[in-house]
C-alpha positions in Angstrom: 104.8 96.0 85.9 105.3 98.9 88.2 104.2 98.7 91.8 104.1 101.5 94.4 104.9 100.8 98.1 103.6 103.4 100.5 105.2 103.7 103.9 104.4 105.8 106.9 106.3 108.9 107.9 105.0 108.8 111.5 107.6 107.8 114.1 106.0 108.5 117.5 103.8 106.0 119.4 101.0 108.3 120.6 102.1 110.2 123.7 104.1 107.3 125.1 107.4 108.9 124.1 108.3 105.6 122.4 109.2 105.3 118.7 107.2 103.6 116.0 107.1 103.5 112.2 106.8 100.9 109.6 107.4 97.1 110.3 110.5 95.9 108.5 109.2 92.4 107.5 106.0 93.9 106.0 108.2 95.9 103.6 110.9 93.4 103.0 108.8 90.3 102.3 106.5 92.0 99.7 109.5 93.8 98.2 111.1 90.6 97.2 107.9 88.9 96.1 107.4 91.8 93.7 111.1 92.1 92.8 111.5 88.4 92.1 108.4 88.6 89.9 110.1 91.2 87.7 108.3 94.3 89.0 109.7 97.8 89.0 109.3 99.2 92.5 108.9 102.7 93.8 108.7 103.7 97.5 106.8 106.7 98.7 105.8 108.2 102.1 103.9 111.3 103.2 107.1 113.3 103.9 109.4 111.6 101.5 113.0 110.6 102.3 113.8 108.1 105.0 110.7 106.7 106.8 110.9 105.8 110.4 111.5 102.1 111.2 109.8 100.6 114.2 112.8 99.5 116.2 111.0 96.4 117.5 110.8 95.1 113.9 114.6 95.3 113.7 115.3 93.2 116.8 116.9 89.8 116.3 113.8 87.8 117.0 111.9 89.7 114.4 114.3 88.9 111.5 113.4 86.7 108.6 115.2 85.7 105.4 113.6 88.7 103.7 114.6 91.2 106.3 118.2 90.0 106.2 118.2 90.1 102.4 116.8 93.6 102.5 119.4 94.9 105.0 122.2 93.5 102.7 120.7 94.9 99.5 122.3 98.3 98.8 119.7 99.2 96.1 116.8 98.4 98.5 118.4 100.5 101.3 118.9 103.4 99.0 115.3 103.2 97.8 114.2 103.2 101.4 116.4 106.2 102.3 114.9 108.3 99.4 111.2 107.6 99.2 109.2 109.9 97.0 106.8 112.4 98.7 103.4 110.9 98.4 101.8 114.1 97.1 104.1 113.9 94.1 103.0 110.4 93.1 100.4 109.9 90.4 98.2 106.8 90.5 98.2 106.4 86.7 102.0 105.7 86.8 101.5 102.4 88.6 99.9 99.1 88.0 99.2 98.3 91.7 99.8 99.8 95.2 100.9 98.0 98.4 100.8 99.4 101.9 103.1 97.8 104.5 102.0 98.2 108.1 103.5 99.0 111.5 101.7 101.3 113.9 102.7 104.5 112.1 100.1 104.4 109.3 97.3 104.7 111.9 98.4 108.3 112.6 99.4 109.7 109.2 98.3 107.6 106.2 94.9 106.8 107.7 94.2 110.6 107.7 96.1 111.5 104.5 94.1 113.1 101.7 96.9 112.1 99.3 96.7 108.5 100.3 92.9 108.5 100.1 93.0 110.0 96.6 95.7 107.5 95.5 93.6 104.5 96.6 90.4 105.8 95.1 92.1 106.6 91.8 93.9 103.3 91.6 90.8 101.3 92.2 88.7 103.5 89.9 91.2 102.6 87.1 90.7 98.9 87.7 94.0 98.4 89.4 94.5 96.5 92.7 95.5 97.9 96.2 96.8 95.8 99.1 97.4 96.6 102.8 98.7 94.4 105.6 98.6 94.3 109.3 97.9 97.9 110.6 97.9 99.3 107.0 94.2 98.4 106.4 93.8 101.4 108.7 94.5 103.6 105.6 91.1 102.6 104.3 89.4 104.5 107.2 88.2 107.5 105.1 88.4 106.0 101.6 85.1 106.1 99.8 83.5 104.1 97.0 82.2 106.0 93.9 78.7 106.3 95.6 80.2 108.0 98.6 79.8 105.1 101.0 82.9 103.6 102.9 85.0 101.6 100.5 85.0 98.6 102.7 81.3 98.5 103.2 80.1 95.0 102.1 83.6 93.9 101.2 85.5 91.0 102.7 88.5 92.4 104.6 90.9 91.7 107.4 93.6 93.5 109.4 95.4 93.5 112.7 93.0 92.0 115.3 91.9 93.5 118.6 93.4 90.5 120.4 96.8 91.0 118.6 96.7 94.7 119.6 95.9 93.7 123.2 98.8 91.2 123.1 101.3 94.0 122.3 99.7 96.2 125.0 98.7 99.1 122.7 94.9 99.0 122.8 94.7 102.3 124.7 97.6 103.9 122.7 96.5 103.6 119.1 94.1 106.2 117.7 91.7 103.5 116.6 91.6 99.7 116.4 91.8 98.4 112.9 89.4 95.5 113.5 86.8 97.8 115.0 87.1 100.5 112.3 86.7 98.0 109.5 83.6 96.6 111.1 82.2 100.1 111.9 82.6 101.0 108.2 80.6 98.0 107.1 83.4 95.6 106.2 82.8 91.9 106.3 85.7 91.3 108.6 87.3 88.0 109.1 90.4 86.8 111.0 92.6 83.8 111.4 94.5 82.7 114.5 96.6 85.5 116.1 100.0 85.9 114.4 99.2 83.4 111.7 98.9 84.3 108.0 95.4 85.3 106.9 94.8 87.1 103.6 91.5 88.2 102.1 90.9 89.3 98.5 87.7 91.0 97.4 87.9 92.1 93.8 90.7 94.6 93.6 91.2 95.0 97.3 93.6 92.7 99.2 94.1 92.8 103.0 96.3 90.9 105.3 96.0 90.4 109.0 99.5 90.7 110.4 103.3 90.5 109.7 103.0 86.8 108.9 100.5 87.8 106.1 103.0 90.0 104.3 104.4 87.7 101.6 101.0 86.0 101.0 99.4 89.5 100.7 102.0 90.4 98.1 101.3 87.2 96.1 97.6 87.9 96.3 98.2 91.4 94.9 100.1 90.0 92.0 97.2 87.5 91.4 94.7 90.4 91.5 96.8 92.4 89.1 97.0 89.5 86.7 93.3 89.0 86.8 92.5 92.7 86.4 94.9 93.0 83.4 93.2 90.0 81.8 89.8 91.5 82.4 90.9 94.8 80.9 92.1 93.0 77.8 89.0 91.0 77.4 86.5 92.0 74.6 83.3 93.6 75.8 80.2 91.5 75.7 
């Protein structure tokens, strides 16, 4: 079982002059869900190398057991420092793809042709894709085989408008994840702010916020197990 984790390379929060990037918990929690399940993990980002970490996710009150474990894990830190350039990654080399959030993906991965092609190819091959928090923003331009938005008619979730308002960035981000998913025809649902809420629709798994990271990873493993079983089933 080989899983690709795709991180942002974007480190500037709009024109605020403040830093952003990926959210540590949204990488660390899934990383160990997958690792402890025996998966081989590969990290990638648009530019390759060390992706920018949102410093807010590294503050003491944002730490979890998973983030502390990640920080103390030499192999994990080395993998993070040397992510593969996304353009060099081939979808057929992996069994599933997971996108951690943070605000960064709204600027680069949401507009990346490499990311779009990766998602479309992975799903076309019958393999699952998951994205949590702001990372469902990467689905913005992804299309289904018939050319319609991928999320049209699908059950999805992602960072809520109210959560964005709570962190004071409604006017800073290039788009609101909740609004985009709805505008593209997604059947959007949400739980309470900052509480875990994960939605699976076929091969697509989405999580609402940082608290959804571990459950989103577990849902991806479940979707992978089901897709593998379906691929191995005899045709009717």
